[in-house]
PASEBA-1860 file (N, C-alpha, C; in nm, 3 decimals):
! residues 70
1> XXXXXXXX> 10.123/12.201/7.171/10.128/12.289/7.282/10.092/12.427/7.243 ~ 9.984/12.481/7.298/9.932/12.608/7.262/9.902/12.705/7.369 ~ 9.891/12.657/7.491/9.848/12.744/7.600/9.943/12.732/7.718 ~ 9.937/12.825/7.804/10.014/12.820/7.934/9.983/12.694/8.016 ~ 9.856/12.661/8.009/9.811/12.537/8.081/9.890/12.414/8.024 ~ 9.903/12.413/7.899/9.975/12.302/7.838/10.124/12.293/7.887 ~ 10.184/12.408/7.905/10.320/12.414/7.954/10.320/12.372/8.101 ~ 10.222/12.417/8.176/10.215/12.370/8.316/10.199/12.218/8.328
9> XXXXXXXX> 10.120/12.162/8.236/10.101/12.016/8.242/10.229/11.947/8.201 ~ 10.310/12.002/8.110/10.438/11.948/8.080/10.535/11.948/8.198 ~ 10.543/12.062/8.264/10.620/12.074/8.379/10.573/11.978/8.496 ~ 10.452/11.964/8.503/10.390/11.876/8.605/10.434/11.728/8.588 ~ 10.466/11.689/8.469/10.511/11.551/8.444/10.642/11.524/8.511 ~ 10.718/11.637/8.532/10.847/11.627/8.594/10.847/11.673/8.740 ~ 10.725/11.676/8.792/10.704/11.725/8.935/10.748/11.863/8.958 ~ 10.733/11.949/8.859/10.775/12.094/8.868/10.633/12.170/8.875
17> XXXXXXXX> 10.606/12.230/8.996/10.488/12.307/9.016/10.535/12.451/9.048 ~ 10.478/12.548/8.971/10.521/12.681/8.993/10.399/12.773/9.022 ~ 10.415/12.834/9.140/10.326/12.938/9.173/10.392/13.033/9.267 ~ 10.422/13.154/9.215/10.484/13.257/9.289/10.383/13.359/9.344 ~ 10.275/13.368/9.267/10.171/13.467/9.311/10.144/13.575/9.213 ~ 10.238/13.601/9.128/10.219/13.697/9.025/10.243/13.629/8.889 ~ 10.147/13.637/8.800/10.144/13.553/8.675/10.275/13.578/8.596 ~ 10.315/13.709/8.588/10.440/13.734/8.511/10.555/13.660/8.565
25> XXXXXXXX> 10.571/13.660/8.696/10.686/13.588/8.765/10.674/13.441/8.745 ~ 10.550/13.388/8.752/10.523/13.245/8.728/10.580/13.203/8.590 ~ 10.551/13.286/8.493/10.593/13.255/8.351/10.744/13.258/8.342 ~ 10.803/13.355/8.408/10.954/13.359/8.404/11.015/13.238/8.471 ~ 10.959/13.200/8.583/11.009/13.082/8.657/10.992/12.955/8.577 ~ 10.880/12.945/8.514/10.848/12.832/8.425/10.951/12.822/8.312 ~ 10.992/12.935/8.256/11.089/12.942/8.150/11.224/12.887/8.202 ~ 11.258/12.932/8.320/11.391/12.876/8.383/11.382/12.735/8.405
33> XXXXXXXX> 11.273/12.687/8.457/11.261/12.539/8.485/11.260/12.457/8.353 ~ 11.194/12.512/8.250/11.197/12.439/8.116/11.334/12.443/8.064 ~ 11.412/12.549/8.073/11.547/12.545/8.029/11.635/12.437/8.101 ~ 11.614/12.433/8.231/11.689/12.332/8.307/11.651/12.189/8.267 ~ 11.524/12.168/8.238/11.491/12.030/8.191/11.545/12.001/8.053 ~ 11.554/12.102/7.970/11.612/12.077/7.836/11.758/12.054/7.843 ~ 11.824/12.132/7.932/11.967/12.106/7.949/12.004/11.968/8.011 ~ 11.903/11.923/8.089/11.931/11.789/8.148/11.894/11.680/8.054
41> XXXXXXXX> 11.839/11.716/7.936/11.804/11.618/7.833/11.677/11.538/7.849 ~ 11.594/11.587/7.937/11.463/11.515/7.959/11.350/11.571/7.872 ~ 11.375/11.686/7.813/11.272/11.742/7.717/11.346/11.766/7.580 ~ 11.277/11.713/7.480/11.337/11.727/7.348/11.329/11.865/7.291 ~ 11.405/11.887/7.187/11.420/12.024/7.131/11.284/12.087/7.083 ~ 11.206/12.000/7.011/11.080/12.046/6.955/10.986/12.090/7.070 ~ 10.975/12.013/7.174/10.895/12.039/7.284/10.936/12.168/7.354 ~ 11.069/12.179/7.374/11.127/12.297/7.435/11.089/12.420/7.363
49> XXXXXXXX> 11.112/12.422/7.226/11.090/12.541/7.145/10.944/12.574/7.145 ~ 10.849/12.481/7.139/10.706/12.512/7.139/10.673/12.568/7.272 ~ 10.715/12.520/7.383/10.683/12.562/7.514/10.741/12.703/7.539 ~ 10.868/12.734/7.493/10.921/12.864/7.503/10.846/12.964/7.423 ~ 10.794/12.931/7.309/10.717/13.027/7.233/10.588/13.054/7.309 ~ 10.522/12.962/7.369/10.404/12.986/7.442/10.434/13.084/7.561 ~ 10.545/13.049/7.628/10.584/13.135/7.747/10.616/13.280/7.706 ~ 10.678/13.293/7.595/10.718/13.428/7.547/10.590/13.504/7.515
57> XXXXXXXX> 10.488/13.440/7.448/10.368/13.506/7.411/10.293/13.549/7.536 ~ 10.280/13.455/7.632/10.211/13.489/7.756/10.282/13.593/7.834 ~ 10.407/13.597/7.838/10.488/13.697/7.911/10.460/13.832/7.840 ~ 10.465/13.835/7.715/10.438/13.964/7.641/10.297/14.013/7.674 ~ 10.199/13.930/7.678/10.065/13.966/7.705/10.053/14.027/7.850 ~ 10.125/13.966/7.941/10.129/14.020/8.080/10.197/14.156/8.085 ~ 10.307/14.169/8.005/10.373/14.301/8.009/10.283/14.410/7.950 ~ 10.213/14.379/7.850/10.116/14.477/7.789/10.011/14.515/7.888
65> XXXXXX> 9.955/14.415/7.958/9.852/14.443/8.062/9.904/14.534/8.172 ~ 10.032/14.501/8.218/10.084/14.578/8.325/10.115/14.722/8.283 ~ 10.160/14.740/8.159/10.188/14.875/8.107/10.056/14.956/8.093 ~ 9.947/14.893/8.056/9.818/14.962/8.040/9.766/15.001/8.172 ~ 9.798/14.937/8.278/9.746/14.965/8.412/9.821/15.082/8.475 ~ 9.932/15.117/8.423/10.016/15.222/8.482/9.961/15.354/8.437
END
């Protein structure tokens, strides 16, 4: 798992589709959904950790973009 698309495909396996309209918010909601799936025991720890790392990286990239635009 290396990209945001990979995380979206993982969530899609559990019928979780996220689109809020702002990429940063989408990433945050994906993180919440992923945590819920992990707590429910349907996602293993290795997958959870990899996906969270991807989400953190993408969220950081979005924050940097937003700060540069200001």
